[in-house]
C-alpha positions as CSV (number, residue, x, y, z in Angstrom):
1,M,0.0,0.0,0.0
2,V,1.3,3.4,-1.0
3,V,0.4,6.5,1.0
4,F,1.0,10.1,-0.2
5,H,1.1,13.0,2.1
6,I,0.5,16.4,0.7
7,R,0.4,19.7,2.7
8,F,-1.5,22.7,1.4
9,S,-2.0,26.1,3.0
10,K,-5.5,27.3,3.0
11,K,-4.7,29.9,0.3
12,K,-3.2,27.2,-2.0
13,A,-6.2,24.9,-1.4
14,A,-8.7,27.7,-2.2
15,V,-6.8,28.6,-5.5
16,A,-6.7,24.9,-6.4
17,A,-10.5,24.5,-5.7
18,A,-11.2,27.7,-7.8
19,C,-9.1,26.3,-10.7
20,L,-11.0,23.0,-10.5
21,V,-14.4,24.7,-10.6
22,L,-13.2,26.9,-13.6
23,V,-12.0,23.8,-15.5
24,I,-15.2,21.9,-14.9
25,A,-17.4,24.9,-15.9
26,L,-15.4,25.5,-19.1
27,G,-15.7,21.8,-19.9
28,L,-19.4,21.8,-19.5
29,L,-19.7,25.0,-21.5
30,L,-17.6,23.8,-24.4
31,G,-19.2,20.4,-24.2
32,G,-22.6,21.9,-24.9
33,C,-24.2,21.1,-21.6
34,F,-25.5,24.7,-21.1
35,H,-27.0,24.8,-24.6
36,K,-28.9,22.1,-26.3
37,K,-27.2,21.6,-29.7
38,A,-28.0,19.5,-32.6
39,A,-25.6,16.6,-33.2
40,G,-22.6,17.8,-35.0
41,S,-23.6,21.4,-35.1
42,G,-21.6,24.5,-34.1
43,I,-24.4,26.9,-33.9
44,S,-27.1,26.3,-31.2
45,P,-30.5,25.7,-32.6
46,A,-31.8,28.2,-30.1
47,G,-31.9,31.9,-31.2
48,V,-32.4,31.2,-34.9
49,A,-34.7,34.2,-35.5
50,T,-33.7,35.7,-38.9
51,N,-33.3,34.5,-42.4
52,E,-29.5,35.0,-42.0
53,D,-29.6,32.8,-38.9
54,R,-31.3,30.1,-40.8
55,I,-28.8,30.2,-43.7
56,A,-25.9,30.2,-41.2
57,F,-27.5,27.2,-39.4
58,L,-27.6,25.3,-42.8
59,M,-24.1,26.4,-43.7
60,Q,-22.6,24.8,-40.6
61,Y,-23.7,21.5,-42.1
62,G,-22.0,22.4,-45.4
63,W,-25.1,23.4,-47.3
64,Q,-25.2,26.4,-49.7
65,V,-28.7,27.6,-50.3
66,K,-30.3,30.4,-52.3
67,P,-30.7,33.5,-50.1
68,D,-34.5,33.6,-50.0
69,P,-36.7,30.7,-48.9
70,V,-38.7,29.0,-51.6
71,E,-41.6,28.7,-49.2
72,S,-42.5,29.4,-45.6
73,M,-45.5,27.7,-44.0
74,E,-47.1,27.8,-40.6
75,L,-48.4,24.5,-39.3
76,M,-49.7,23.0,-36.1
77,L,-48.0,19.8,-34.9
78,P,-50.6,17.2,-33.9
79,D,-50.8,16.2,-30.2
80,P,-50.1,13.3,-30.0
81,L,-47.9,13.0,-33.2
82,T,-49.6,10.9,-36.0
83,D,-47.8,7.9,-37.5
84,A,-46.4,10.1,-40.3
85,Y,-44.9,12.6,-37.9
86,Q,-43.6,9.7,-35.7
87,A,-41.7,8.3,-38.6
88,Y,-40.3,11.8,-39.4
89,D,-39.5,12.2,-35.7
90,K,-37.3,9.1,-35.9
91,L,-35.1,10.9,-38.5
92,Q,-35.0,13.9,-36.3
93,Q,-34.0,12.0,-33.2
94,D,-31.1,10.5,-35.1
95,Q,-29.7,14.0,-35.6
96,G,-30.4,15.3,-32.1
97,F,-33.8,16.9,-32.5
98,S,-37.2,15.8,-31.2
99,L,-40.6,16.8,-32.6
100,S,-42.4,15.1,-29.8
101,D,-41.2,17.9,-27.5
102,Y,-43.3,20.3,-29.6
103,S,-46.5,18.3,-30.0
104,G,-49.5,20.6,-30.2
105,K,-47.5,23.7,-31.0
106,Q,-47.4,26.0,-34.0
107,V,-44.2,25.8,-36.0
108,T,-42.9,27.4,-39.2
109,R,-41.3,25.4,-42.0
110,Y,-38.8,27.3,-44.1
111,T,-37.7,25.6,-47.3
112,Y,-34.6,26.7,-49.1
113,A,-33.2,25.6,-52.6
114,V,-29.9,23.8,-52.1
115,T,-27.3,24.8,-54.6
116,N,-24.4,22.4,-53.8
117,Y,-25.9,18.9,-53.4
118,P,-23.4,16.4,-54.9
119,R,-24.6,15.0,-58.3
120,A,-27.8,17.0,-58.3
121,A,-27.8,20.4,-60.0
122,E,-31.3,21.3,-59.0
123,G,-34.4,20.0,-57.2
124,V,-32.9,19.5,-53.8
125,Q,-34.3,21.5,-50.9
126,A,-33.5,22.1,-47.2
127,D,-36.3,22.3,-44.7
128,L,-36.0,23.9,-41.2
129,Y,-38.8,23.7,-38.7
130,I,-38.7,26.6,-36.3
131,C,-40.7,27.1,-33.0
132,D,-40.0,30.1,-30.8
133,H,-36.8,30.9,-32.7
134,T,-35.5,27.4,-32.1
135,V,-34.7,24.8,-34.9
136,I,-36.7,21.8,-33.8
137,A,-36.3,19.7,-37.0
138,G,-34.6,19.8,-40.4
139,D,-34.0,17.7,-43.5
140,I,-32.7,17.6,-47.0
141,I,-35.2,16.5,-49.6
142,C,-35.4,15.8,-53.3
143,L,-38.8,15.2,-54.8
144,G,-39.4,13.4,-58.0
145,E,-38.5,10.0,-59.6
146,N,-35.3,9.4,-57.7
147,G,-36.3,11.4,-54.7
148,F,-35.0,11.0,-51.2
149,Q,-35.1,12.5,-47.7
150,T,-32.2,12.6,-45.3
151,G,-31.0,14.4,-42.2
152,L,-29.0,17.7,-42.4
153,A,-25.6,16.1,-42.4
154,F,-23.7,16.7,-45.6
155,P,-23.3,13.4,-47.4
156,S,-19.8,12.0,-47.1
157,G,-18.1,10.1,-49.9
158,V,-20.5,11.5,-52.5
159,S,-19.0,13.5,-55.3
């Protein structure tokens, strides 16, 4: 058995305790515990109030979009979520969002034309669902014959 004996003055112990508290607080802040963030995002989904905020939010995922939304639409989420919304919520939960937290609330969907989707010159759109200036959901969608719907993460390995 090994025993260590360390002597601290009260002043040194107070400084060490303050440093420890500072390091823990910084770790929590940088780790995102004070702000709920979407998985992999650098900008918090909270406080997305303007068109510029929405574009910046999409840009952090690597998307380039036309500056004006193609469409904005107000809708009321059902409470409880219907089967279609539950399936969509699964996609959202995989990327750190949850529609179920907003059941019964009014949200706005902003749709932007994506200009840099790999191997698709046109027809790809980005949707952001906003409630009280907070992004609560988002997706990349392409309608049509070879359509798809994915999360906001930029596709890797696609050129």
